C-alpha positions in Angstrom: 97.8 -73.4 30.3 100.8 -71.5 31.9 99.8 -69.1 34.7 100.9 -65.5 34.8 102.6 -64.9 38.1 102.7 -61.1 38.0 102.1 -59.4 41.4 100.0 -56.2 41.7 99.4 -54.8 45.1 95.8 -53.8 46.1 95.6 -50.1 46.6 94.7 -49.1 50.2 94.7 -46.0 52.4 97.8 -45.7 54.6 97.5 -45.6 58.3 100.0 -44.7 61.1 100.7 -47.3 63.8 103.2 -45.8 66.2 106.5 -45.2 64.3 105.4 -47.1 61.1 102.8 -46.8 58.4 100.6 -49.6 57.1 99.2 -49.6 53.6 99.9 -50.2 50.0 102.5 -47.4 49.8 104.6 -49.2 52.3 106.2 -52.7 52.6 104.0 -55.6 53.9 104.6 -55.5 57.6 105.6 -58.6 59.6 104.0 -59.2 63.0 103.7 -61.8 65.8 102.0 -62.2 69.2 103.7 -62.9 72.5 102.7 -66.1 74.4 103.9 -65.0 77.8 101.6 -64.1 80.7 101.3 -60.3 80.1 101.5 -59.8 83.9 104.9 -61.4 83.9 106.6 -58.2 82.8 110.2 -59.5 82.8 109.4 -62.5 80.7 107.2 -60.4 78.4 109.9 -57.8 77.8 112.5 -60.5 77.2 110.3 -62.3 74.7 109.5 -58.9 73.0 113.3 -58.3 72.6 113.8 -61.7 71.0 110.9 -61.0 68.6 112.2 -57.6 67.8 115.7 -59.0 67.1 114.1 -61.6 64.8 112.5 -58.8 62.8 108.9 -58.3 63.9 107.5 -54.9 63.1 104.4 -55.2 65.3 103.9 -57.1 68.5 100.6 -58.1 70.1 99.9 -59.0 73.8 96.8 -60.6 75.2 95.0 -58.0 77.4 92.2 -59.7 79.4 91.6 -57.0 82.0 92.7 -53.7 83.5 95.6 -55.5 85.4 97.0 -56.5 82.0 96.6 -52.9 80.7 98.8 -51.7 83.6 101.4 -54.5 82.8 101.3 -53.6 79.2 102.0 -49.9 80.1 105.2 -51.0 81.8 106.2 -53.4 79.0 105.6 -50.5 76.6 107.9 -48.3 78.5 110.7 -50.8 78.3 110.4 -51.4 74.5 109.0 -48.0 73.5 111.4 -47.1 70.7 111.5 -50.5 69.1 108.1 -51.6 67.7 104.4 -50.6 68.1 102.5 -52.8 70.6 99.0 -54.1 70.0 96.6 -54.9 72.9 94.5 -58.0 72.1 91.1 -57.5 73.9 88.2 -59.8 74.2 84.8 -59.3 75.8 85.4 -56.1 77.8 84.9 -52.9 76.0 86.2 -50.9 79.0 89.5 -52.8 78.7 89.8 -51.7 75.0 89.2 -48.1 76.1 91.9 -48.3 78.7 94.4 -50.1 76.5 93.9 -47.6 73.7 95.5 -45.0 76.0 98.8 -46.9 76.6 99.7 -48.7 73.3 99.8 -47.9 69.6 96.9 -50.2 68.5 94.1 -52.2 70.1 92.5 -55.3 68.6 88.8 -55.8 69.2 86.6 -58.7 68.2 83.1 -57.6 67.0 81.7 -61.0 67.9 82.0 -60.3 71.6 82.3 -56.5 71.6 78.6 -55.8 72.0 75.7 -58.2 72.0 73.1 -55.5 71.9 72.9 -53.9 68.4 71.1 -50.8 69.7 74.1 -50.0 72.0 76.8 -51.1 69.6 77.3 -47.7 67.9 77.4 -45.7 71.1 79.9 -48.0 72.6 82.2 -48.2 69.5 82.1 -44.4 69.0 83.4 -44.0 72.5 86.4 -46.1 71.6 86.9 -44.2 68.4 87.0 -40.9 70.4 89.7 -42.3 72.7 91.7 -43.6 69.8 91.4 -40.3 67.9 92.6 -38.4 71.0 95.6 -40.7 71.6 96.5 -41.5 67.9 95.8 -45.2 68.4 94.9 -47.5 65.6 92.2 -50.2 65.8 92.3 -53.7 64.4 88.9 -55.1 63.8 89.5 -58.8 64.0 86.9 -61.4 63.2 87.6 -65.1 63.5 85.6 -68.0 62.1 83.6 -69.4 65.0 83.6 -66.2 67.0 80.6 -64.4 65.5 78.0 -62.7 67.6 74.7 -64.5 68.2 73.0 -61.9 66.0 75.3 -62.7 63.0 75.1 -66.4 63.6 71.3 -66.3 63.6 71.2 -64.3 60.4 74.1 -65.8 58.4 75.3 -68.9 60.2 79.1 -69.4 60.6 79.9 -68.3 57.1 82.1 -65.9 55.2 79.0 -63.7 54.6 78.5 -63.5 58.4 82.2 -62.6 59.0 82.1 -59.9 56.4 78.8 -58.5 57.7 80.3 -58.3 61.2 83.2 -56.3 59.9 81.2 -54.0 57.7 78.8 -53.1 60.6 81.8 -51.6 62.4 83.4 -50.0 59.4 80.3 -48.1 58.5 80.2 -46.6 61.9 83.9 -45.6 61.7 83.4 -44.1 58.2 80.3 -42.2 59.4 82.4 -40.7 62.2 85.4 -40.0 59.9 87.8 -42.4 61.7 90.2 -44.1 59.2 93.0 -45.5 61.4 91.8 -49.1 61.0 93.2 -52.4 59.9 91.0 -55.4 59.4 91.6 -59.2 59.8 89.2 -62.0 59.0 90.7 -65.4 59.8 89.9 -69.0 59.9 91.8 -72.3 60.4 90.1 -73.6 57.3 92.3 -72.0 54.6 89.4 -72.1 52.0 87.1 -70.2 54.4 89.8 -67.7 55.2 90.6 -66.9 51.5 86.9 -66.8 50.5 86.1 -64.4 53.4 89.0 -62.0 52.6 88.1 -61.9 48.9 84.5 -61.2 49.7 85.5 -58.5 52.2 87.7 -56.8 49.6 84.8 -56.9 47.1 82.3 -55.6 49.6 84.6 -52.7 50.7 85.3 -51.7 47.1 81.5 -51.6 46.5 81.2 -49.2 49.4 84.3 -47.2 48.4 86.4 -48.3 51.3 90.1 -49.2 51.0 91.2 -50.1 54.5 94.5 -52.2 54.8 94.3 -55.9 55.7 96.1 -58.2 58.1 96.4 -61.8 56.9 96.7 -65.0 58.8 95.5 -68.6 59.1 94.5 -69.2 62.7 95.5 -72.3 64.6 97.8 -73.4 61.7 99.7 -75.8 63.9 103.5 -76.4 64.1 106.4 -77.7 62.1 106.2 -78.2 58.4 102.4 -78.8 58.5 101.9 -75.4 60.1 104.1 -73.6 57.7 102.5 -75.2 54.6 99.0 -74.5 55.8 99.9 -70.8 56.5 101.5 -70.5 53.1 98.5 -71.9 51.3 96.1 -69.4 52.9 98.3 -66.3 53.1 100.0 -67.0 49.8 96.7 -67.3 47.9 95.9 -63.7 49.0 99.3 -62.2 48.5 99.2 -63.6 45.0 95.9 -61.6 44.5 97.8 -58.5 45.7 95.9 -58.5 48.9 97.6 -58.0 52.3 99.4 -55.2 54.1 100.6 -57.1 57.2 100.8 -60.8 57.9 101.3 -63.2 60.8 102.2 -66.9 60.4 100.5 -68.4 63.5 102.5 -71.4 64.7 102.3 -73.4 67.9 106.0 -72.5 68.6 107.9 -69.7 70.1 106.7 -66.5 68.4 110.1 -65.5 67.2 110.0 -68.7 65.0 107.1 -67.2 63.0 108.9 -64.2 61.8 111.4 -65.7 59.3 108.6 -67.7 57.7 106.5 -64.6 57.3 109.5 -62.8 55.8 110.2 -65.5 53.3 106.5 -65.4 52.1 106.6 -61.6 51.8 109.9 -61.6 49.9 108.7 -64.3 47.5 105.8 -62.1 46.3 107.2 -58.6 46.8 110.9 -59.0 46.0 111.6 -58.6 42.2 114.7 -60.7 42.7 112.7 -63.7 44.0 112.3 -66.9 41.9 108.8 -65.9 41.1 110.1 -63.3 38.7 113.3 -64.7 37.3 111.7 -67.5 35.3 113.0 -70.4 37.4 109.5 -71.6 38.3 106.6 -72.6 36.1 103.0 -72.9 37.3 100.5 -74.6 34.9 97.0 -76.0 35.0 96.5 -79.1 32.8 93.3 -80.8 31.7 93.3 -84.5 32.5 91.3 -87.3 30.9 87.9 -87.3 32.6 87.6 -83.5 32.9 89.6 -83.0 36.2 92.2 -80.3 36.2 95.8 -80.8 37.5 98.2 -78.1 38.8 101.8 -78.7 37.8 104.4 -76.6 39.6 108.0 -76.8 38.5 110.9 -75.2 40.4 114.7 -75.3 40.8 114.7 -74.0 44.4 117.3 -76.0 46.3 116.3 -75.0 49.8 113.6 -77.5 51.0 111.9 -75.1 53.4 111.8 -72.3 50.9 110.5 -74.7 48.2 107.7 -75.9 50.5 106.6 -72.3 51.2 106.7 -71.2 47.6 104.9 -74.3 46.3 102.2 -74.1 48.9 101.8 -70.3 48.4 101.3 -70.7 44.6 99.4 -74.0 44.4 96.6 -73.3 46.9 95.0 -70.6 44.9 95.5 -72.5 41.6 93.8 -75.6 43.1 90.8 -73.4 44.1 90.6 -71.0 41.3 90.9 -73.6 38.6 88.9 -76.3 40.5 91.9 -78.7 40.3 92.0 -82.0 42.1 95.5 -83.2 41.4 98.9 -81.6 42.1 102.3 -82.6 40.6 105.5 -81.0 41.9 108.7 -81.1 39.9 112.1 -80.2 41.3 115.3 -82.0 40.3 116.8 -81.3 43.7 114.5 -83.6 45.7 113.3 -87.2 45.4 110.0 -88.1 43.8 108.9 -89.6 47.1 109.5 -86.4 49.0 107.7 -84.4 46.4 104.7 -86.7 46.4 104.4 -86.3 50.2 104.6 -82.5 49.9 101.9 -82.5 47.2 99.6 -84.4 49.5 100.3 -82.0 52.3 99.4 -79.0 50.1 96.2 -80.7 48.8 95.2 -81.3 52.4 96.1 -77.8 53.6 93.9 -76.5 50.7 91.1 -78.8 51.8 91.0 -80.5 48.4 91.8 -84.0 49.8 92.3 -85.3 53.3 95.1 -87.9 53.6 95.9 -87.8 57.3 94.8 -86.4 60.6 94.8 -82.6 60.6 95.9 -80.8 63.7 94.4 -77.4 64.5 96.5 -75.9 67.2 96.7 -72.3 68.4 100.0 -70.4 68.7 99.5 -69.8 72.4 99.3 -66.5 74.3 99.1 -65.2 77.8 95.8 -67.0 78.2 97.2 -70.5 77.5 96.6 -72.9 80.3 99.3 -75.5 79.6 102.6 -76.2 77.8 101.2 -76.0 74.3 104.2 -77.4 72.3 104.6 -80.3 74.6 100.8 -81.1 74.5 100.6 -80.8 70.7 103.4 -83.3 70.5 101.7 -85.7 72.9 98.3 -85.5 71.1 100.0 -86.1 67.7 101.9 -89.1 69.0 98.7 -90.6 70.4 96.5 -90.0 67.4 99.0 -90.2 64.4 97.6 -93.6 63.4 94.2 -92.1 62.7 93.2 -90.7 59.3 90.6 -88.3 58.0 90.1 -86.5 61.4 90.6 -82.9 62.4 91.8 -82.6 66.0 92.1 -79.2 67.7 94.5 -78.4 70.6 93.5 -75.0 72.0 95.2 -73.2 74.9 92.2 -71.5 76.5 88.4 -71.3 76.7 88.3 -67.7 75.3 89.0 -68.7 71.6 89.1 -72.4 71.8 85.5 -73.6 71.3 84.8 -71.0 68.6 87.9 -71.0 66.6 88.2 -74.8 66.3 84.9 -74.3 64.4 85.1 -77.3 62.1 87.3 -79.7 64.1 86.0 -83.2 64.9 87.5 -83.2 68.4 88.9 -80.6 70.6 91.4 -80.5 73.5 90.8 -77.1 75.3 92.4 -75.6 78.3 89.7 -75.0 80.9 91.8 -73.9 83.8 95.2 -74.4 85.3 96.1 -78.1 84.6 92.5 -78.7 83.6 91.2 -79.7 80.2 87.8 -80.0 78.6 87.2 -82.3 75.6 84.9 -81.6 72.8 83.1 -83.6 70.1 82.6 -80.9 67.5 81.2 -78.0 69.3 79.8 -80.1 72.2 81.7 -80.3 75.4 81.6 -83.9 76.5 84.2 -84.0 79.3 84.7 -81.0 81.4 87.6 -79.9 83.7 89.4 -83.3 83.7 93.0 -83.4 85.0 95.5 -82.7 82.3 97.5 -85.9 83.0 94.5 -87.9 82.0 93.4 -85.8 79.0 95.2 -87.3 76.1 94.2 -90.8 77.2 90.6 -89.7 77.6 90.7 -88.0 74.1 91.9 -91.2 72.5 89.2 -93.2 74.4 86.5 -90.8 73.2 87.6 -91.1 69.6 87.8 -94.9 69.8 84.3 -95.1 71.4 82.8 -93.0 68.6 84.4 -95.3 66.0 82.9 -98.4 67.6 79.4 -96.8 67.6 79.7 -96.1 63.9 
């Protein structure tokens, strides 16, 4: 069965964010997030300029407290005419209120915005009023592993819980006639991410809502693996016509994310892309024994583009047609190279696990160590292992939650201090960074010997 690759964009409302509009009547916007210390204004401005030069259309900065709000105000003054800035706020509602007065958008996480349901509406309505007065947009951003205790108790750490968390806030916003909202529901597990976004779209449609969506796979990693994993998750939804802004989250310099995101957007939205000119064929075949196989054929001669395009198409085909095999055909590359790529896509789609999977955050102003160097060290020490998921997380704010399904975690606990996790349990706390990789390996080997 040959698959129809036609692209139809989901219809949404259009919202202003600074000097751009977001929604289905406008191009899919590309964004990234700075990984500098927000209070290092010179470094932050310099990185912002690199990201703007690379083509970002939105730029987010971590905003932990009021000091960061003041720093963001100065950064904003220096890049004011370039792109809208987004304040990334966790835990403190007062910080969101302050940030909404100095930048074009503020991101809040419902999981830690208000623990008391009885006070949630009052507190959120206050932010809505400030945003209305200043023309500020709100991003409601829920990540797998960061749900409130109320939602966890009722739904567990599930797509249903993530969607319920978003809808609680959207209903308040709609009741108060505030529409300047974009939503993100993210996970490192691509299958969870796609299932959650699809469920959210269905739920919003049922309640006559059409807010725009931001897409991303959290903690995708770095290098080819990070790009393939991002393409599998984001691509599956872009193929559905879902998505109004995207970020490819890589454990690299933020400006490296932008060309990857642009290639993905162009592949789906550009009528001159290979998707529309007949140079690729996507098929689902029935094999003996009842298992389905995805077969993807292409003449794309650029390896990086081919990896992105194949991952973007094949993830959703594997899921939607319950396929368990993947065959890639391209005369420009060797069979060996294509076989390795097919395995990487199968793993990124969580269909089969062939090697250790690394879940690593892209870094931000909260990161407690050199993320790229540390990811490389952890990979080198554990590359011989198979079938494990190992997370490398820059800070304690998102680390333990967003590495939700990792077997082991390496998490920044303080400056040059690391905590090690087995699943969600912290087993070694605040150990010196120079000992952490060796201790992680020892923990894994110890667990293997017990089994």
